[in-house]
TORDRENRO-680933 format. One line per field, with one value per residue: chain; x, y, z of N, C-alpha, C in turn. Coordinates in Angstrom, 1 decimal. Each point is the difference from the previous one (the first is absolute). Layout:
# residues N
ch: c(A,...);
n_u: c(X,...);
n_v: c(Y,...);
n_w: c(Z,...);
ca_u: c(X,...);
ca_v: c(Y,...);
ca_w: c(Z,...);
c_u: c(X,...);
c_v: c(Y,...);
c_w: c(Z,...);
# end
This chain:
# residues 305
ch: c(A,A,A,A,A,A,A,A,A,A,A,A,A,A,A,A,A,A,A,A,A,A,A,A,A,A,A,A,A,A,A,A,A,A,A,A,A,A,A,A,A,A,A,A,A,A,A,A,A,A,A,A,A,A,A,A,A,A,A,A,A,A,A,A,A,A,A,A,A,A,A,A,A,A,A,A,A,A,A,A,A,A,A,A,A,A,A,A,A,A,A,A,A,A,A,A,A,A,A,A,A,A,A,A,A,A,A,A,A,A,A,A,A,A,A,A,A,A,A,A,A,A,A,A,A,A,A,A,A,A,A,A,A,A,A,A,A,A,A,A,A,A,A,A,A,A,A,A,A,A,A,A,A,A,A,A,A,A,A,A,A,A,A,A,A,A,A,A,A,A,A,A,A,A,A,A,A,A,A,A,A,A,A,A,A,A,A,A,A,A,A,A,A,A,A,A,A,A,A,A,A,A,A,A,A,A,A,A,A,A,A,A,A,A,A,A,A,A,A,A,A,A,A,A,A,A,A,A,A,A,A,A,A,A,A,A,A,A,A,A,A,A,A,A,A,A,A,A,A,A,A,A,A,A,A,A,A,A,A,A,A,A,A,A,A,A,A,A,A,A,A,A,A,A,A,A,A,A,A,A,A,A,A,A,A,A,A,A,A,A,A,A,A,A,A,A,A,A,A,A,A,A,A,A,A);
n_u: c(0.8,-0.3,0.3,-0.8,0.5,-1.0,0.9,-0.2,0.9,-0.4,-0.5,0.9,-1.2,1.0,-0.4,-0.1,-0.3,-1.2,0.6,-0.6,-0.2,0.3,-0.1,0.6,1.0,-0.1,1.0,0.0,0.7,-0.9,-0.7,0.3,0.5,-1.2,0.1,-0.8,-0.6,-0.9,1.2,0.2,-1.3,0.3,1.1,-0.8,-0.9,1.0,0.3,-1.3,-0.1,1.1,-0.4,-1.2,0.4,0.9,1.2,-0.3,0.4,-0.4,0.7,-1.0,0.8,-0.7,1.2,0.4,1.3,-0.4,-0.9,1.3,0.0,-1.0,0.7,1.1,-0.8,-0.6,1.3,0.4,-1.0,-0.1,0.2,1.1,0.0,-0.6,0.7,-1.1,0.8,-1.1,1.0,-0.5,0.6,0.0,0.1,0.7,-0.7,0.1,-1.1,-1.2,-0.5,0.8,-0.2,-1.3,0.1,0.7,-0.8,-1.1,0.6,0.2,-1.2,-0.3,0.9,-0.7,1.0,-0.7,-1.1,-0.4,-0.1,0.6,-0.8,0.7,-1.1,0.4,-1.0,0.9,0.4,0.9,0.5,0.0,0.0,0.5,0.9,0.5,1.2,-0.4,-1.3,0.5,0.9,-1.0,-0.7,1.1,0.1,-1.3,0.5,1.0,-0.1,1.2,-0.9,0.1,-1.3,-0.2,-0.9,-0.8,0.6,-0.9,0.6,1.0,-0.7,-0.1,1.0,-0.2,1.1,-0.7,1.3,-0.4,-0.9,1.1,-0.4,-0.5,-0.2,-0.9,0.1,-1.0,0.3,-1.3,0.1,-1.2,-1.3,0.5,0.9,0.5,0.1,0.7,-0.3,1.2,-0.2,1.3,0.2,1.2,0.7,0.3,-0.8,0.7,-1.1,0.9,-1.0,-0.1,-1.2,0.8,-0.2,1.3,-0.1,0.5,-0.9,0.8,0.6,0.0,-1.3,-0.3,0.6,-0.7,-1.1,0.4,0.3,-1.1,-0.6,0.7,-0.2,-1.3,0.0,0.6,-0.8,-1.0,0.6,0.1,-1.2,-0.3,0.8,-0.6,-1.1,0.6,0.3,1.0,0.2,0.6,-0.1,-0.5,-1.3,0.2,1.1,-0.9,0.3,-0.5,0.7,-1.1,0.7,-1.2,0.5,-0.5,1.3,0.3,-1.1,0.8,0.0,-1.0,1.0,-0.6,0.1,1.1,0.2,0.4,0.8,0.1,-0.1,-1.2,0.4,-1.0,0.8,-1.3,0.2,0.7,-0.6,0.7,0.9,-0.7,1.0,0.5,-0.5,1.0,-0.8,0.0,-1.0,0.9,-0.5,1.2,-0.2,0.7,0.5,0.9,-0.7,-0.2,0.0,1.0,0.5,-0.4,0.4,1.2,0.1,-0.3,0.8,0.8,-0.4,-0.7,1.1,0.7,-0.9,0.3,0.0);
n_v: c(-1.2,0.9,0.7,1.0,0.7,0.9,1.0,0.9,1.0,0.2,1.3,0.1,-0.5,-0.6,0.1,1.2,-0.9,0.6,0.4,1.2,0.5,1.3,-0.6,-0.7,0.2,-1.3,0.1,-0.7,1.1,0.5,-0.9,-0.7,-0.9,-0.7,-1.3,0.1,0.2,0.4,0.4,0.2,0.3,0.7,0.4,0.1,0.5,0.7,0.4,0.2,0.6,0.7,0.3,0.2,0.8,0.7,0.1,1.2,0.9,0.8,1.1,0.8,1.1,1.1,0.6,1.0,0.2,1.0,-0.3,-0.1,1.0,0.4,-0.4,0.5,1.1,-0.2,-0.1,0.9,0.8,-0.4,0.2,-0.3,-0.7,0.9,1.1,0.7,0.9,0.7,0.6,1.2,1.1,-0.7,-0.8,1.1,0.2,-1.4,0.1,-0.5,0.7,1.1,-0.1,-0.2,0.9,0.8,-0.3,0.1,1.0,0.4,-0.3,0.7,0.8,-0.5,-0.8,-0.1,-0.3,0.9,-1.0,0.8,1.0,0.7,0.7,1.1,0.1,0.7,1.2,0.2,0.3,-0.6,-1.2,0.0,-0.9,0.9,0.1,-0.8,0.4,1.2,-0.5,-0.6,1.1,0.6,-1.0,0.1,1.3,-0.6,-0.2,0.6,0.5,-0.9,-0.4,1.1,-1.0,0.9,-0.3,0.8,0.7,-0.7,-0.9,-0.9,-0.8,-0.8,-0.5,-0.4,-0.3,-1.1,0.8,0.6,0.0,1.1,-0.5,1.0,0.7,0.8,1.2,-0.1,1.3,-0.1,-0.3,-1.1,-0.5,-0.4,-1.3,0.3,-1.2,0.2,-0.7,0.0,-0.1,-0.7,1.1,0.8,1.1,0.0,0.6,0.2,-0.4,1.1,-0.5,0.0,-1.2,-0.1,-1.2,-0.6,-0.8,-0.3,-1.0,-0.8,0.5,-0.2,-1.2,-0.3,0.5,-0.7,-1.0,0.2,0.2,-1.0,-0.7,0.5,-0.2,-1.1,-0.3,0.4,-0.7,-1.0,0.2,0.1,-1.0,-0.6,0.5,-0.4,-0.9,0.7,-1.2,0.1,-1.2,-0.7,0.6,-0.5,0.4,0.3,-1.3,0.4,1.0,0.4,0.9,0.4,0.7,1.1,0.2,-0.6,0.7,0.8,0.8,0.5,0.9,0.1,-1.3,0.5,-0.1,1.2,-0.1,-1.2,1.0,-0.6,-0.5,0.8,0.3,0.1,-0.9,0.2,-0.9,1.0,-0.9,0.4,0.8,-1.0,0.6,0.8,0.7,-0.8,0.5,0.0,-0.7,0.3,-1.2,0.2,-1.2,0.8,0.5,-0.1,1.3,0.1,-1.1,0.6,1.2,-0.7,-0.6,1.2,0.6,-1.0,0.2,1.0,0.1,-0.1,0.8,0.5,1.2);
n_w: c(0.0,-0.9,1.1,-0.4,0.9,-0.2,0.2,1.0,-0.1,1.3,0.2,0.9,0.2,0.5,1.2,-0.5,-0.9,-0.1,-1.1,0.3,-1.2,-0.2,-1.2,0.9,-0.9,-0.1,0.8,-1.1,-0.5,0.8,-0.6,1.0,-0.8,0.1,0.1,-1.0,1.2,-0.9,-0.5,1.2,0.0,-1.2,0.6,1.1,-0.9,-0.6,1.2,0.3,-1.2,0.3,1.2,-0.5,-1.0,0.7,-0.6,-0.6,0.9,-1.0,0.3,-0.5,-0.3,-0.1,-0.2,0.7,-0.3,0.9,-1.0,-0.3,0.9,-0.8,-1.0,0.5,0.3,-1.2,-0.4,0.8,-0.1,-1.3,-1.3,-0.6,-1.2,-0.7,-0.4,-0.4,-0.5,-0.3,-0.5,-0.3,-0.4,-1.1,1.0,0.3,1.2,-0.1,-0.7,0.4,-1.0,0.1,1.2,-0.2,-0.9,0.8,1.1,-0.8,-0.5,1.2,0.2,-1.2,0.6,1.0,0.3,1.1,-0.7,0.9,0.9,0.9,-0.2,0.9,0.5,0.7,0.8,0.7,-0.3,0.9,-1.2,-1.2,0.5,-1.2,0.3,-0.8,0.6,1.0,0.0,0.0,0.9,0.6,-0.2,0.3,1.0,0.3,-0.3,0.6,-1.3,0.3,0.8,1.0,0.0,0.8,0.3,0.4,1.2,0.5,0.9,-0.3,0.8,-1.0,-0.2,-1.0,-0.4,-1.1,0.2,0.5,0.6,0.4,1.3,0.3,1.2,0.0,1.1,-0.4,0.5,0.2,-0.2,0.5,0.0,-0.4,0.9,-1.2,0.1,-1.1,-0.5,-0.4,-1.2,-0.4,-1.3,0.1,-0.3,1.1,0.2,1.1,0.4,0.9,0.8,0.7,-0.2,-1.0,0.4,-0.1,-0.5,1.0,-0.4,-1.0,0.8,-1.1,-0.2,1.3,-0.2,-1.1,0.5,1.0,-0.8,-0.7,1.2,0.5,-1.1,0.0,1.3,-0.3,-1.0,0.8,0.9,-0.8,-0.4,1.3,0.1,-1.0,0.6,1.1,-1.0,0.3,-0.6,-1.2,0.6,-1.0,0.0,-1.2,0.7,0.8,0.0,1.1,-0.6,-0.6,-0.6,-0.5,-1.0,-0.4,-0.2,1.2,0.4,-0.7,1.0,-0.6,0.3,-1.2,0.3,0.7,1.3,0.2,-1.0,0.5,0.9,-0.3,1.2,0.3,0.9,0.4,0.9,1.1,0.7,0.6,0.5,1.0,0.3,0.7,1.1,-0.2,0.7,1.1,0.6,0.9,1.0,0.5,0.3,1.1,0.0,0.5,-1.0,1.3,0.1,-0.8,0.6,1.1,-0.6,-0.5,1.2,0.5,-0.9,0.3,1.2,-0.5,-0.6,1.1,0.6,-1.2,0.8);
ca_u: c(-0.8,0.7,-0.9,0.6,-0.7,0.2,0.0,0.3,0.4,-0.9,0.5,-0.1,-1.0,0.0,-0.1,1.1,0.9,-0.5,0.4,-0.8,0.4,-1.0,-1.3,-0.6,0.3,0.9,1.4,0.5,1.4,0.3,-0.8,0.6,-0.8,0.0,-0.8,-1.5,-0.4,-0.9,0.7,0.5,-0.9,0.2,1.2,-0.3,-0.7,1.0,0.9,-0.8,0.0,1.4,0.1,-0.8,0.2,1.4,0.1,0.8,-0.8,0.7,-0.6,0.2,-0.5,0.4,0.3,1.4,1.0,-0.1,-1.0,0.7,-0.1,-1.4,0.0,0.7,-0.9,-0.9,0.7,0.4,-1.2,-0.9,0.7,0.2,1.2,0.7,-0.6,0.0,-0.3,-0.2,0.4,0.8,-0.8,-1.1,-1.1,-0.4,-1.2,-1.0,-1.3,-0.2,-0.1,1.4,0.6,-0.4,0.6,1.5,0.1,-0.4,1.1,1.1,-0.4,0.1,1.4,0.5,0.3,-1.1,-1.3,-0.5,-1.3,-0.9,0.3,-0.6,0.1,-0.8,-1.2,0.1,1.2,-0.3,0.0,-1.1,-1.2,-1.0,-0.1,-0.1,1.2,-0.1,-0.9,0.5,1.1,-0.6,-0.6,1.0,0.5,-0.9,-0.2,1.2,-0.2,1.1,-0.1,-1.3,-1.0,0.0,-1.2,0.2,-0.8,0.3,-0.4,0.2,0.3,0.6,0.2,0.8,0.3,0.0,0.9,-0.4,-1.2,0.3,-1.0,0.1,-1.3,0.1,-1.1,0.2,-0.9,-1.0,-0.6,-1.2,-0.8,0.5,1.2,-0.2,1.2,-0.3,1.0,0.3,1.0,0.4,1.2,1.2,0.5,-1.1,0.4,-0.7,0.1,-0.2,-0.6,0.7,-0.5,0.7,0.9,0.6,-0.3,1.0,-0.6,0.8,1.2,1.1,-0.2,0.5,1.5,0.5,-0.2,1.0,1.2,-0.1,0.1,1.4,0.7,-0.2,0.6,1.5,0.1,-0.2,1.2,1.0,-0.4,0.3,1.5,0.2,-0.5,0.8,1.3,0.2,0.7,-0.7,-0.6,-1.3,-1.0,-0.6,1.1,-0.6,-0.7,-1.4,-0.6,-0.1,-0.6,-0.2,-0.5,-1.0,0.7,0.1,-1.3,-0.5,-1.2,0.0,-0.2,-1.3,-1.1,0.2,0.3,-0.9,-0.6,-1.0,-1.0,-1.1,-0.7,0.3,-0.3,-0.5,0.3,0.5,-0.2,1.2,-0.1,0.5,1.1,-0.2,0.7,1.4,0.1,-1.2,0.1,0.2,0.3,0.9,-0.2,1.0,-0.6,0.0,-0.9,-1.3,-1.2,-0.1,-0.4,-1.4,-0.8,-0.1,-0.8,-1.4,-0.4,-0.1,-0.8,-1.3,0.3,0.3,-1.3,-0.9,-1.0);
ca_v: c(1.2,1.2,1.1,1.4,0.9,1.4,0.8,1.5,0.8,1.0,0.8,-0.5,0.9,-0.1,1.3,0.9,-0.3,0.6,1.4,0.7,1.4,1.0,-0.2,-1.3,-1.1,-0.9,0.1,-1.4,-0.1,0.2,-1.0,-1.4,-0.9,-1.4,-0.9,0.1,-1.0,-1.0,-0.9,-1.1,-1.1,-0.7,-0.8,-1.1,-1.0,-0.6,-0.9,-1.2,-0.8,-0.6,-1.1,-1.2,-0.5,0.2,1.1,1.2,1.2,1.2,1.2,1.0,1.3,1.1,1.2,0.5,-1.1,-0.2,-1.0,-1.3,-0.3,-0.4,-1.4,-0.7,-0.1,-1.0,-1.3,-0.3,-0.1,-1.1,-1.0,0.2,-0.6,0.9,1.3,0.8,1.5,0.7,1.3,1.1,1.3,0.0,-0.7,0.8,0.8,-0.7,-0.4,-1.5,-0.5,-0.1,-1.0,-1.3,-0.3,-0.3,-1.2,-1.1,-0.2,-0.7,-1.4,-0.6,-0.1,-1.1,-1.2,-1.0,0.6,-0.4,-0.8,0.8,1.4,0.5,1.4,0.4,0.6,1.4,0.5,0.9,1.5,0.3,-0.8,-0.2,-1.4,-0.2,-0.5,-1.4,-0.3,0.6,-0.8,-1.2,0.4,0.3,-1.3,-0.8,0.5,-0.4,-1.3,-0.9,-0.4,-0.8,0.8,-0.1,0.3,0.9,-0.2,1.0,-0.1,-1.4,-0.1,-1.4,-0.6,-1.3,-0.4,-1.5,-0.1,-1.1,0.4,1.3,1.1,0.6,0.2,1.1,0.6,1.4,0.7,0.8,0.9,0.7,0.3,-0.9,-0.6,-1.3,-0.7,-0.6,-1.0,0.2,-0.9,0.3,-0.7,0.7,1.0,0.9,1.2,0.0,1.2,-0.6,0.9,0.0,-1.1,-1.3,-0.7,-1.2,-1.1,-1.0,-1.0,-1.2,0.3,0.3,1.3,0.9,-0.1,0.6,1.5,0.5,0.0,1.1,1.3,0.1,0.2,1.3,1.1,-0.1,0.7,1.4,0.6,0.0,1.1,1.2,0.2,0.4,1.3,0.9,0.0,1.3,0.0,0.4,-1.1,0.2,-0.3,-1.4,-1.0,-1.1,-0.8,-0.1,1.3,0.5,1.3,0.3,1.3,0.0,-0.5,-1.4,-0.5,0.5,0.8,1.4,1.0,0.8,-0.8,-0.4,1.1,1.1,0.2,-1.0,-0.1,0.9,0.5,1.4,0.1,1.3,0.4,-1.0,0.3,-0.4,-0.6,1.0,-0.5,0.0,1.1,-0.4,0.0,-0.3,0.3,-1.2,0.3,-1.0,-0.4,-0.9,-1.1,0.3,1.1,-0.7,0.8,-0.1,-1.3,-0.1,0.6,-0.8,-1.2,0.4,0.2,-1.2,-1.0,-0.3,-0.9,-1.4,-0.6,-0.3,1.0);
ca_w: c(0.0,-0.1,0.5,0.1,0.9,-0.3,1.2,-0.2,1.1,0.4,1.1,1.3,0.7,1.5,0.7,-0.1,-1.1,-1.3,-0.2,-1.0,-0.3,0.4,-0.7,0.4,-0.9,0.5,-0.5,0.0,0.2,1.4,0.7,-0.2,-0.8,0.4,-0.8,0.2,0.9,-0.6,-0.9,0.8,-0.1,-1.2,0.2,0.8,-0.8,-0.9,0.8,0.2,-1.2,-0.2,1.0,-0.3,-1.3,-0.5,-1.1,0.2,0.2,-0.3,0.5,-1.0,0.3,-0.9,0.8,0.0,0.5,1.4,0.3,0.3,1.4,0.2,-0.4,1.1,1.1,-0.3,0.0,1.4,0.9,-0.3,-0.8,-1.5,-0.5,-0.8,-0.1,-1.3,0.1,-1.2,0.5,-0.6,0.1,-0.9,0.6,1.2,0.1,-0.7,0.7,0.0,-1.3,-0.5,0.9,-0.4,-1.3,0.2,0.7,-0.9,-1.0,0.8,0.2,-1.3,-0.2,0.8,-0.9,0.1,0.3,1.3,0.1,0.9,0.3,1.2,0.3,1.1,-0.5,-0.2,0.6,1.2,-0.4,-1.0,0.4,-1.1,-0.3,-1.4,-0.7,-0.3,-1.1,-1.3,-0.5,-0.5,-1.2,-0.9,-0.4,-0.8,-1.4,-0.7,-0.6,0.3,1.4,0.3,0.7,1.4,0.7,1.1,1.2,1.0,1.5,0.4,1.4,0.2,-1.3,-0.1,-1.3,-0.4,-1.2,-0.9,-0.8,-0.5,0.4,1.3,0.7,0.9,0.7,-0.1,0.8,-0.8,1.0,-0.5,1.2,1.0,-0.5,-0.4,-0.5,-1.3,-0.5,-1.4,-0.5,-1.4,-0.5,0.0,1.0,0.5,0.6,1.3,0.8,1.4,1.0,1.4,0.8,-0.3,1.0,-0.5,0.9,-0.1,0.9,0.1,0.7,-1.0,-0.5,1.0,0.1,-1.3,0.2,0.9,-0.7,-1.1,0.6,0.4,-1.2,-0.7,0.9,-0.3,-1.3,0.2,0.6,-1.1,-0.9,0.7,-0.1,-1.3,-0.2,0.8,-0.6,-0.6,-1.3,-1.2,-0.8,-0.5,0.9,-0.3,0.2,1.0,-0.9,0.3,-0.2,-1.4,-0.2,-1.4,-0.3,-1.1,-1.2,0.1,-0.2,-1.3,0.3,-0.5,1.1,-0.1,0.5,1.4,0.9,0.0,-1.4,-0.4,1.0,-0.3,1.2,0.5,1.4,0.3,1.4,0.9,1.4,0.7,1.3,1.0,0.7,1.5,0.6,0.4,1.5,0.7,1.4,0.9,1.4,0.5,1.4,0.5,0.8,1.4,0.2,0.5,-0.4,-1.5,-0.3,0.5,-1.0,-1.1,0.4,0.1,-1.4,-0.8,0.7,-0.8,-1.2,0.6,0.4,-1.1,-0.1);
c_u: c(0.9,-1.0,0.8,-0.9,0.4,-0.1,0.4,0.5,-1.0,0.6,-0.2,-0.9,0.0,0.2,1.3,0.9,-0.4,0.3,-0.9,0.7,-1.1,-1.3,-0.7,0.3,1.1,1.4,0.6,1.5,0.4,-0.8,0.5,-1.0,0.1,-0.8,-1.5,-0.5,-0.9,0.7,0.6,-1.0,0.1,1.2,-0.3,-0.8,0.9,0.9,-0.8,0.0,1.3,0.1,-0.8,0.3,1.4,0.0,0.8,-0.9,0.9,-0.8,0.4,-0.6,0.5,0.2,1.5,0.9,-0.1,-1.0,0.6,-0.2,-1.4,-0.1,0.7,-0.9,-1.0,0.6,0.2,-1.3,-0.9,0.8,0.2,1.3,0.8,-0.8,0.2,-0.4,0.0,0.3,0.8,-0.9,-1.2,-1.2,-0.6,-1.4,-1.2,-1.3,-0.1,0.1,1.4,0.8,-0.3,0.6,1.4,0.2,-0.3,1.2,1.2,-0.4,0.2,1.5,0.7,0.2,-1.1,-1.3,-0.4,-1.2,-1.0,0.6,-0.8,0.2,-0.8,-1.3,0.0,1.3,-0.4,0.0,-1.1,-1.3,-1.0,-0.3,0.0,1.2,0.0,-0.9,0.4,1.2,-0.5,-0.6,1.1,0.7,-0.9,-0.3,1.2,-0.1,1.1,0.0,-1.3,-1.0,0.2,-1.3,0.2,-1.0,0.4,-0.5,0.1,0.5,0.5,0.1,0.8,0.2,0.0,0.8,-0.5,-1.2,0.3,-1.0,0.4,-1.4,0.2,-1.3,0.2,-1.1,-0.9,-0.7,-1.1,-0.7,0.5,1.3,-0.2,1.4,-0.4,1.1,0.2,1.2,0.3,1.2,1.2,0.5,-1.2,0.7,-0.8,0.2,-0.3,-0.6,0.8,-0.5,0.7,0.9,0.5,-0.2,1.1,-0.4,1.0,1.3,1.2,-0.1,0.6,1.5,0.6,-0.1,1.1,1.4,0.1,0.2,1.5,0.8,-0.1,0.6,1.5,0.2,-0.2,1.2,1.2,-0.3,0.3,1.5,0.3,-0.4,0.9,1.5,0.2,0.8,-0.8,-0.6,-1.4,-1.0,-0.4,1.1,-0.5,-0.9,-1.5,-0.7,0.1,-0.6,0.0,-0.5,-0.9,0.6,0.1,-1.4,-0.6,-1.3,0.1,-0.3,-1.3,-1.1,0.2,0.3,-1.1,-0.6,-1.1,-1.1,-1.2,-0.7,0.5,-0.5,-0.5,0.3,0.4,-0.4,1.2,-0.3,0.6,1.2,-0.4,0.9,1.4,0.2,-1.3,0.2,0.0,0.4,0.9,-0.2,1.0,-0.6,-0.1,-0.9,-1.4,-1.2,-0.2,-0.5,-1.4,-1.0,-0.2,-0.9,-1.5,-0.5,-0.2,-1.0,-1.3,0.3,0.3,-1.3,-0.9,-1.1,0.2);
c_v: c(1.3,1.1,1.3,0.9,1.4,0.8,1.4,0.5,1.1,0.8,-0.7,0.9,-0.1,1.4,0.8,-0.2,0.6,1.5,0.6,1.4,1.0,-0.1,-1.3,-1.2,-0.9,0.2,-1.4,-0.1,0.2,-1.0,-1.4,-0.9,-1.4,-0.8,0.1,-1.1,-1.1,-1.0,-1.2,-1.1,-0.8,-0.8,-1.2,-1.1,-0.7,-1.0,-1.3,-1.0,-0.7,-1.2,-1.2,-0.6,0.0,1.2,1.1,1.2,1.3,1.2,1.1,1.3,1.0,1.2,0.4,-1.1,-0.3,-1.1,-1.4,-0.3,-0.4,-1.5,-0.8,-0.2,-1.1,-1.4,-0.3,-0.2,-1.2,-1.0,0.4,-0.8,1.0,1.3,0.7,1.4,0.6,1.5,0.8,1.3,0.0,-0.6,0.8,0.7,-0.7,-0.2,-1.5,-0.6,-0.2,-1.0,-1.4,-0.4,-0.4,-1.3,-1.2,-0.3,-0.7,-1.5,-0.8,-0.3,-1.2,-1.2,-1.0,0.7,-0.5,-0.8,0.8,1.4,0.4,1.5,0.2,0.8,1.5,0.5,1.0,1.5,0.3,-0.7,-0.2,-1.5,-0.3,-0.7,-1.5,-0.4,0.6,-0.8,-1.3,0.3,0.2,-1.3,-0.7,0.5,-0.4,-1.5,-1.0,-0.5,-0.8,0.9,-0.3,0.4,0.8,-0.4,1.0,-0.3,-1.4,-0.1,-1.4,-0.6,-1.3,-0.3,-1.5,-0.1,-1.1,0.4,1.4,1.1,0.6,0.3,1.0,0.2,1.5,0.7,0.9,0.9,0.8,0.5,-0.9,-0.6,-1.5,-0.6,-0.8,-0.9,0.1,-0.9,0.5,-0.8,0.9,0.3,0.9,1.1,0.2,1.4,-0.4,1.0,0.0,-1.1,-1.4,-0.5,-1.3,-1.2,-1.1,-1.2,-1.2,0.4,0.3,1.4,1.1,0.0,0.7,1.5,0.6,0.0,1.0,1.4,0.3,0.3,1.4,1.1,0.0,0.8,1.5,0.7,0.1,1.2,1.3,0.4,0.5,1.4,1.0,0.1,1.4,-0.1,0.4,-1.1,0.2,-0.5,-1.5,-1.1,-1.1,-0.9,-0.2,1.3,0.4,1.4,0.4,1.5,0.0,-0.5,-1.5,-0.7,0.5,0.8,1.4,1.0,0.8,-0.8,-0.5,1.2,1.1,0.2,-1.0,-0.1,0.9,0.6,1.4,0.1,1.4,0.5,-1.1,0.4,-0.5,-0.7,0.9,-0.6,0.1,1.1,-0.5,0.0,-0.2,0.4,-1.3,0.4,-1.1,-0.2,-1.0,-1.1,0.4,1.2,-0.6,0.8,-0.1,-1.4,-0.3,0.6,-0.8,-1.2,0.4,0.2,-1.3,-1.0,-0.3,-0.9,-1.4,-0.7,-0.2,1.0,0.8);
c_w: c(0.0,0.5,0.0,0.8,-0.4,1.2,-0.4,1.3,0.3,1.1,1.4,0.8,1.5,0.6,-0.2,-1.1,-1.3,-0.1,-1.1,-0.2,0.5,-0.6,0.4,-0.8,0.6,-0.6,0.1,0.3,1.5,0.9,-0.2,-0.7,0.5,-1.0,0.3,0.8,-0.6,-0.9,0.8,0.1,-1.2,0.0,0.8,-0.8,-0.9,0.8,0.4,-1.2,-0.1,1.1,-0.4,-1.4,-0.5,-1.0,0.5,0.2,-0.3,0.5,-1.0,0.4,-1.1,0.9,-0.1,0.5,1.4,0.4,0.1,1.4,0.4,-0.4,1.1,1.2,-0.2,0.1,1.5,0.8,-0.4,-0.8,-1.4,-0.3,-0.8,-0.2,-1.3,0.3,-1.4,0.3,-1.0,0.1,-0.9,0.6,1.2,-0.2,-0.8,0.8,0.0,-1.4,-0.6,0.8,-0.5,-1.4,0.2,0.7,-0.9,-0.9,0.8,0.2,-1.3,-0.3,0.7,-0.8,0.1,0.5,1.4,0.0,0.9,0.2,1.2,0.2,1.3,-0.5,-0.2,0.7,1.1,-0.4,-0.9,0.3,-1.1,-0.3,-1.5,-0.6,-0.3,-1.1,-1.3,-0.6,-0.6,-1.4,-1.1,-0.5,-1.0,-1.4,-0.8,-0.5,0.4,1.5,0.2,0.6,1.5,0.6,1.3,1.1,1.1,1.4,0.4,1.4,0.3,-1.4,0.1,-1.5,-0.2,-1.3,-1.0,-0.9,-0.7,0.3,1.3,0.6,1.1,0.8,0.0,0.8,-0.9,1.0,-0.7,1.2,1.2,-0.5,-0.3,-0.5,-1.3,-0.3,-1.5,-0.4,-1.4,-0.4,0.2,-1.4,0.5,0.7,1.3,0.7,1.4,0.9,1.3,0.9,-0.3,1.1,-0.6,0.9,-0.3,0.9,0.2,0.6,-1.0,-0.6,1.0,0.1,-1.3,0.1,0.9,-0.7,-1.1,0.6,0.4,-1.2,-0.6,0.9,-0.2,-1.3,0.1,0.7,-1.0,-0.9,0.7,0.0,-1.4,-0.3,0.7,-0.5,-0.8,-1.3,-1.1,-0.8,-0.4,1.0,-0.1,0.2,1.0,-0.9,0.3,-0.2,-1.4,-0.1,-1.5,-0.1,-1.2,-1.3,0.0,-0.4,-1.4,0.1,-0.6,1.1,-0.1,0.6,1.4,0.8,-0.1,-1.4,-0.3,1.1,-0.2,1.2,0.4,1.4,0.3,1.4,0.8,1.5,0.8,1.3,1.0,0.7,1.5,0.6,0.4,1.5,0.6,1.5,0.9,1.3,0.5,1.5,0.4,0.9,1.5,0.3,0.4,-0.5,-1.5,-0.4,0.4,-1.0,-1.2,0.2,0.0,-1.4,-0.8,0.6,-0.8,-1.2,0.4,0.4,-1.1,-0.2,-1.3);
# end
């Protein structure tokens, strides 16, 4: 089984980490970037498939060269056998459509067509949920690529290699929440819901999962040493890391990045920054009166009132 997981770097929205300019626009250059949290669910689904079925798991992203650290984060925190980064200035400022076209071309460039493609259901910054489905659409209009049926909001899945199918349970939300069972032939494109929980019922699966996690953390550490190397060697010298620019993928700059993005953003609602200072009262343990006041204030909560 060959699985590919798509991921993106997003601003680190933890308290005090987000920087805005005077107009309320996010300053990405001053805001730390982390791997999109929802994409880790997709990685866990791919790892479950590897544990149960064997094969290879690749992690792919589009972004600046610094996104290599995002890929390393995904490898370390969950799992990946190898990493792919699509990166150059021509790809910058892309909307979801231009991103999908670029990523689909990167998938087409791989030596082996994936059996399963995974994506998180939305990113923490844009929250459109478009990139995964749009990438699937771009793949399916290419006659040289197999069709990839799309299943979204997957919360559980299993692959039957003998029958060549993937069986899933997906969350359906309307007036009430329902669970729908969907089966489709391989290859397939899976958009994983945050409710997804990997399952390892067999002892050998749990042992294999433990071994894989240890192996990928060793690889991530090796990649970290590679990234920290200050020499002039090429970015792709590490045999588990591939970086392609628009020329490598034979992409027309007019159809990618900002030039190929039809979306026009009319406005952005900024996330308010937490106050840098908070009022606090310092009480020493030997301050009987101060400790008594704290106890009196906390007593109703302890009592459940």
